[in-house]
C-alpha positions in Angstrom: -78.7 -84.1 -6.3 -80.0 -87.2 -4.5 -81.9 -89.8 -6.6 -85.0 -91.8 -5.6 -85.4 -95.6 -5.8 -86.2 -95.6 -9.5 -83.2 -93.4 -10.3 -85.2 -90.2 -10.6 -84.0 -86.9 -9.3 -86.4 -84.1 -8.2 -86.1 -82.6 -11.7 -87.2 -86.0 -13.2 -90.2 -86.0 -10.9 -91.1 -82.5 -11.8 -90.8 -83.2 -15.5 -92.9 -86.4 -15.2 -95.8 -84.8 -13.4 -98.7 -84.8 -15.9 -101.5 -82.3 -15.6 -103.9 -85.2 -16.1 -102.6 -86.9 -13.0 -101.6 -84.0 -10.8 -104.0 -81.1 -10.5 -101.3 -78.4 -10.7 -100.6 -76.1 -13.6 -97.7 -77.1 -15.9 -96.4 -73.5 -15.4 -95.9 -74.3 -11.8 -93.8 -77.4 -12.7 -91.8 -75.2 -15.0 -91.1 -72.7 -12.2 -90.0 -75.5 -9.9 -87.7 -76.9 -12.6 -86.2 -73.5 -13.1 -85.4 -73.3 -9.3 -83.9 -76.8 -9.4 -81.7 -75.9 -12.4 -80.5 -72.7 -10.8 -79.4 -74.8 -7.9 -77.3 -77.2 -10.0 -79.8 -79.9 -11.1 -78.5 -82.0 -14.0 -80.9 -81.5 -16.9 -79.5 -84.6 -18.7 -79.2 -87.1 -15.8 -81.0 -90.4 -16.6 -83.4 -92.5 -14.5 -83.3 -96.3 -14.5 -85.0 -96.4 -17.9 -82.3 -94.1 -19.4 -84.7 -91.2 -19.7 -83.7 -87.6 -19.1 -85.9 -84.9 -17.7 -86.3 -83.8 -21.3 -87.8 -87.2 -22.3 -90.3 -86.9 -19.4 -91.3 -83.3 -20.1 -92.1 -84.3 -23.7 -94.1 -87.3 -22.5 -96.0 -85.0 -20.1 -96.7 -82.6 -23.0 -95.3 -79.6 -21.2 -94.0 -77.2 -23.9 -92.8 -74.5 -21.4 -90.7 -77.0 -19.5 -89.3 -78.5 -22.7 -88.3 -75.0 -23.8 -86.6 -74.4 -20.4 -84.7 -77.6 -20.5 -83.4 -77.0 -24.0 -82.3 -73.4 -23.4 -81.4 -73.1 -19.7 -79.0 -76.1 -19.8 -78.1 -76.7 -23.5 -76.9 -80.3 -24.1 -77.7 -83.3 -26.2 -81.4 -83.3 -27.3 -80.9 -86.7 -29.0 -80.3 -88.8 -25.9 -81.8 -92.3 -26.4 -83.5 -94.2 -23.5 -82.6 -97.7 -22.6 -85.9 -99.6 -23.2 -86.5 -98.7 -26.8 -83.7 -96.3 -27.7 -86.2 -93.5 -28.2 -85.2 -89.9 -28.4 -87.3 -87.0 -27.1 -88.3 -86.3 -30.7 -89.7 -89.9 -31.0 -91.9 -89.3 -27.9 -93.1 -86.0 -29.4 -94.1 -87.9 -32.6 -96.1 -90.4 -30.5 -97.6 -87.8 -28.1 -98.9 -85.6 -31.0 -97.3 -82.4 -29.9 -96.4 -80.2 -32.9 -95.4 -77.3 -30.5 -92.8 -79.5 -28.7 -91.7 -81.0 -32.1 -90.9 -77.5 -33.3 -88.9 -76.7 -30.2 -86.9 -79.9 -30.5 -86.1 -79.4 -34.2 -85.2 -75.8 -33.5 -82.6 -77.0 -31.0 -81.0 -79.5 -33.3 -83.0 -82.7 -32.6 -82.2 -85.2 -35.3 -85.0 -86.9 -37.2 -82.8 -89.6 -38.8 -82.0 -91.5 -35.6 -83.6 -95.0 -35.5 -84.6 -97.0 -32.4 -84.0 -100.7 -31.7 -86.6 -101.7 -34.2 -85.3 -99.4 -36.9 -88.1 -96.9 -36.5 -87.5 -93.2 -37.0 -89.6 -90.3 -35.6 -91.3 -90.1 -39.0 -92.3 -93.8 -38.9 -93.7 -93.4 -35.3 -95.7 -90.3 -36.4 -97.1 -92.3 -39.4 -98.0 -95.3 -37.1 -99.9 -92.8 -34.8 -101.5 -90.9 -37.6 -99.9 -87.7 -36.2 -100.7 -85.3 -39.1 -99.0 -82.1 -37.9 -95.8 -83.8 -36.6 -95.6 -86.0 -39.8 -95.7 -82.9 -42.0 -93.2 -81.0 -39.9 -90.7 -83.9 -40.1 -91.1 -84.3 -43.9 -90.6 -80.6 -44.5 -87.4 -80.8 -42.4 -86.1 -83.6 -44.8 -87.1 -86.8 -42.9 -86.7 -89.8 -45.2 -90.1 -91.1 -46.4 -88.5 -94.3 -47.8 -86.4 -95.3 -44.7 -87.4 -98.9 -43.8 -87.4 -100.3 -40.3 -86.4 -103.9 -39.3 -89.8 -105.1 -40.5 -89.4 -103.6 -43.9 -92.0 -100.8 -43.4 -91.4 -97.2 -44.4 -93.4 -94.1 -43.4 -94.8 -94.0 -47.0 -95.8 -97.7 -46.9 -97.4 -97.3 -43.5 -99.5 -94.4 -44.8 -100.6 -96.5 -47.7 -101.3 -99.6 -45.7 -103.4 -97.6 -43.2 -105.4 -96.1 -46.1 -104.6 -92.7 -44.7 -105.9 -91.0 -47.8 -105.5 -87.3 -46.8 -101.8 -87.9 -45.9 -101.3 -90.0 -49.0 -102.5 -87.1 -51.2 -100.4 -84.6 -49.2 -97.2 -86.7 -49.8 -97.9 -86.9 -53.5 -98.4 -83.1 -53.7 -95.2 -82.6 -51.6 -93.1 -84.7 -53.9 -94.7 -83.1 -57.0 -93.7 -79.6 -55.7 -90.3 -80.8 -54.7 -89.6 -81.8 -58.3 -90.9 -78.5 -59.7 -88.1 -75.9 -60.1 -90.3 -72.8 -59.8 -91.9 -74.2 -56.7 -88.5 -75.1 -55.4 -87.4 -71.5 -55.9 -90.6 -70.2 -54.3 -90.0 -72.5 -51.3 -86.5 -71.2 -50.9 -87.6 -67.6 -51.2 -90.2 -68.2 -48.5 -87.7 -69.9 -46.2 -85.2 -67.0 -46.6 -88.0 -64.5 -45.8 -89.0 -66.5 -42.7 -85.5 -66.5 -41.4 -84.9 -62.8 -42.2 -82.0 -63.5 -44.6 -82.6 -60.4 -46.7 -79.3 -60.4 -48.6 -79.7 -64.0 -49.9 -83.3 -63.3 -50.6 -82.5 -60.2 -52.6 -79.9 -62.1 -54.6 -82.5 -64.8 -55.4 -85.1 -62.2 -56.5 -82.6 -60.6 -58.9 -82.3 -63.9 -60.7 -85.9 -64.9 -60.3 -88.0 -61.8 -60.0 -91.2 -63.5 -61.3 -91.6 -65.5 -58.1 -91.9 -62.5 -55.8 -95.6 -63.0 -55.2 -95.7 -66.8 -55.8 -97.3 -68.8 -53.0 -96.0 -72.1 -51.6 -98.9 -74.4 -50.9 -97.2 -76.4 -48.1 -96.5 -73.2 -46.2 -100.2 -72.4 -45.6 -100.3 -71.1 -49.1 -98.2 -68.1 -48.2 -96.0 -65.8 -50.4 -92.6 -64.7 -49.2 -94.1 -61.4 -47.9 -96.6 -63.4 -45.8 -93.8 -65.6 -44.5 -91.8 -62.6 -43.5 -94.8 -61.2 -41.7 -95.5 -64.5 -39.9 -91.9 -64.9 -38.7 -92.0 -64.6 -34.9 -89.3 -62.8 -32.9 -89.5 -65.7 -30.4 -88.2 -68.2 -33.0 -85.7 -66.0 -34.9 -82.8 -64.5 -33.0 -82.5 -61.4 -35.3 -86.0 -60.2 -34.3 -88.3 -58.2 -36.5 -85.8 -55.7 -38.2 -84.4 -58.3 -40.6 -87.9 -59.4 -41.6 -88.8 -55.7 -42.2 -85.8 -55.4 -44.5 -87.1 -58.6 -46.3 -90.5 -56.9 -46.7 -88.9 -53.7 -48.1 -87.0 -55.7 -50.7 -90.1 -57.8 -51.6 -92.2 -54.6 -52.0 -89.5 -53.1 -54.2 -89.7 -56.1 -56.4 -93.5 -55.7 -56.7 -94.8 -58.1 -54.0 -98.6 -58.3 -53.6 -99.4 -56.3 -50.4 -103.0 -57.5 -50.2 -102.6 -61.3 -50.5 -103.9 -63.8 -48.0 -102.9 -67.3 -46.9 -105.0 -70.4 -46.6 -106.6 -69.1 -43.4 -107.3 -65.7 -44.9 -104.6 -64.0 -42.9 -103.2 -60.9 -44.5 -99.7 -59.3 -43.9 -101.3 -57.2 -41.2 -102.8 -60.1 -39.3 -99.5 -61.9 -39.4 -97.5 -58.8 -38.4 -99.7 -58.4 -35.3 -99.5 -62.1 -34.4 -95.7 -62.0 -34.6 -95.6 -58.7 -32.7 -93.4 -57.1 -35.3 -93.8 -53.3 -34.7 -91.4 -52.1 -37.5 -92.9 -54.3 -40.2 -96.5 -53.3 -39.3 -95.5 -49.6 -39.5 -93.8 -50.1 -42.8 -96.8 -52.0 -44.3 -99.3 -49.4 -43.1 -97.2 -46.7 -44.9 -97.8 -48.6 -48.2 -100.9 -49.2 -50.3 -102.4 -51.8 -48.0 -106.1 -52.2 -48.5 -106.7 -55.0 -46.0 -106.8 -53.2 -42.6 -110.3 -54.3 -41.9 -110.1 -57.7 -43.6 -111.3 -60.7 -41.5 -109.4 -64.0 -41.4 -111.0 -67.4 -41.2 -111.5 -66.9 -37.4 -113.5 -63.7 -38.2 -110.7 -61.5 -36.6 -109.4 -58.2 -38.1 -105.8 -57.1 -37.3 -107.2 -54.7 -34.7 -109.2 -57.5 -33.0 -106.0 -59.5 -32.7 -104.2 -56.5 -31.2 -107.0 -56.2 -28.7 -106.9 -59.9 -27.9 -103.2 -59.9 -27.2 -103.1 -56.4 -25.6 -100.6 -55.1 -28.1 -101.2 -51.3 -27.6 -98.6 -50.1 -30.1 -100.1 -52.2 -32.9 -103.6 -51.0 -32.0 -102.4 -47.4 -32.1 -100.7 -47.9 -35.5 -103.8 -49.5 -36.9 -106.2 -46.8 -35.6 -103.9 -44.0 -36.8 -103.9 -45.6 -40.3 -107.7 -46.0 -40.2 -108.3 -42.4 -39.2 -105.9 -41.2 -41.9 -107.5 -43.3 -44.7 -111.0 -43.2 -43.4 -111.1 -47.0 -43.2 -112.1 -47.6 -39.6 -115.2 -49.8 -39.8 -117.4 -48.8 -36.9 -118.8 -52.4 -36.4 -115.4 -54.0 -36.4 -114.1 -51.2 -34.1 -116.7 -51.9 -31.5 -116.1 -55.6 -31.8 -112.4 -55.0 -31.1 -113.3 -52.9 -28.1 -115.5 -55.7 -26.7 -112.7 -58.2 -27.2 -110.3 -55.9 -25.3 -112.8 -55.6 -22.4 -113.4 -59.3 -22.2 -109.7 -60.1 -22.3 -108.8 -57.4 -19.8 -106.5 -55.7 -22.4 -106.1 -52.5 -20.4 -103.3 -51.0 -22.5 -105.3 -51.4 -25.7 -108.5 -50.0 -24.0 -106.5 -46.9 -23.0 -105.4 -46.5 -26.7 -109.0 -46.8 -27.8 -110.2 -44.3 -25.2 -107.6 -41.8 -26.4 -108.6 -42.5 -30.0 -112.3 -41.9 -29.1 -111.3 -38.6 -27.4 -109.4 -37.4 -30.4 -112.3 -38.3 -32.7 -114.7 -36.4 -30.5 -112.5 -33.3 -30.5 -112.1 -33.5 -34.3 -115.9 -33.7 -34.8 -116.4 -30.8 -32.4 -113.9 -28.7 -34.2 -115.5 -29.5 -37.6 -118.9 -28.5 -36.3 -117.4 -25.2 -35.1 -116.8 -24.1 -38.6 -119.6 -22.9 -40.8 -119.4 -22.9 -44.5 -120.0 -19.5 -46.1 -120.3 -19.0 -49.8 -118.4 -15.9 -50.8 -117.5 -14.4 -54.1 -113.8 -14.1 -54.1 -111.8 -11.3 -55.7 -109.3 -14.0 -56.7 -111.9 -16.2 -58.4 -111.4 -17.1 -62.0 -112.3 -14.7 -64.8 -115.6 -16.4 -65.4 -116.9 -15.2 -62.1 -116.5 -18.5 -60.2 -117.1 -18.9 -56.5 -114.8 -20.0 -53.7 -115.7 -21.9 -50.6 -114.3 -20.6 -47.3 -114.7 -21.9 -43.8 -115.3 -19.3 -41.2 -115.0 -20.1 -37.5 -118.1 -19.3 -35.5 -116.1 -18.0 -32.6 -113.5 -15.8 -34.4 -112.9 -14.0 -37.6 -110.3 -16.5 -38.9 -111.0 -17.6 -42.4 -109.5 -20.8 -44.0 -109.6 -22.0 -47.5 
């Protein structure tokens, strides 16, 4: 594909177009890039600065285009540019994009590569006080003590900048890393997140006491909450393996009604991750949090209404009708959310639910209670309640 004067192809130009400079949706740039790739564009061609389209998509903070470039034309996500020897991950660390950082790490981006000055992505994140990316990199094993050519490490930069919240976070992280029970809890949560139910079951057989333990650095979640939060988008096995994890955890006595640091329950997280089988399994157990609100004041049903997940809404409403736990105020709030978001499928589910409830009430009103002395009553002359339909002679106990 023909290059421009600065060595950029059409794909480079598409990736470099920032929404702050070009008043066009980033989704449109992604669609254009998709067409270019389908017609043979080289996703890893370099411009005069040695940057690939992936570098430029990261710099333009376009997650959908980054995802496309990483998956449509798999290649080396660790290409370093010419000017500073920066990888796409280093640009993500500077641009403060945790979403893009997750995409890069998922696709084998290395955090241990250093630029011409000896800086790693973690050092760049520290210099830019990039909280979310800094934590992501540390959790993935980035070296806090690696020093650049000036003798600075990520840890020393945090200290020199008097970045107190991050300094405390590092201390807590290192404390937990050296605590065996916390290390086991972390491993259990990671296995649950990945849907690795066999390895998780083996760990629980040796360490059953950690089944409901929470890992503070994973949003204060237990393994069950981690399994519920695992999205089908990020794990190739989908929801079934996470449901198997949940079944094992419940068998070992996991707390079904726990909440994470944002007050999300297993039901909130199952809806968010669109995991039908897990939600159905949990609602069949002793879950008492169907109408619990999280820190955003959303119930699981409200989330289903917001995202137009009709199957989840139906499961939640069926459970509520069966257990008598449908809160009228929260139900109407969910309906208002569905209407404002244009969630037509959920609105249809709610209309059908309303119709069933009206029919149920009508049927109940059609029965009159009659107090009769039964020939089969107890010897003490007790009485038995029967319900007799107003419209027929049928009698039901």
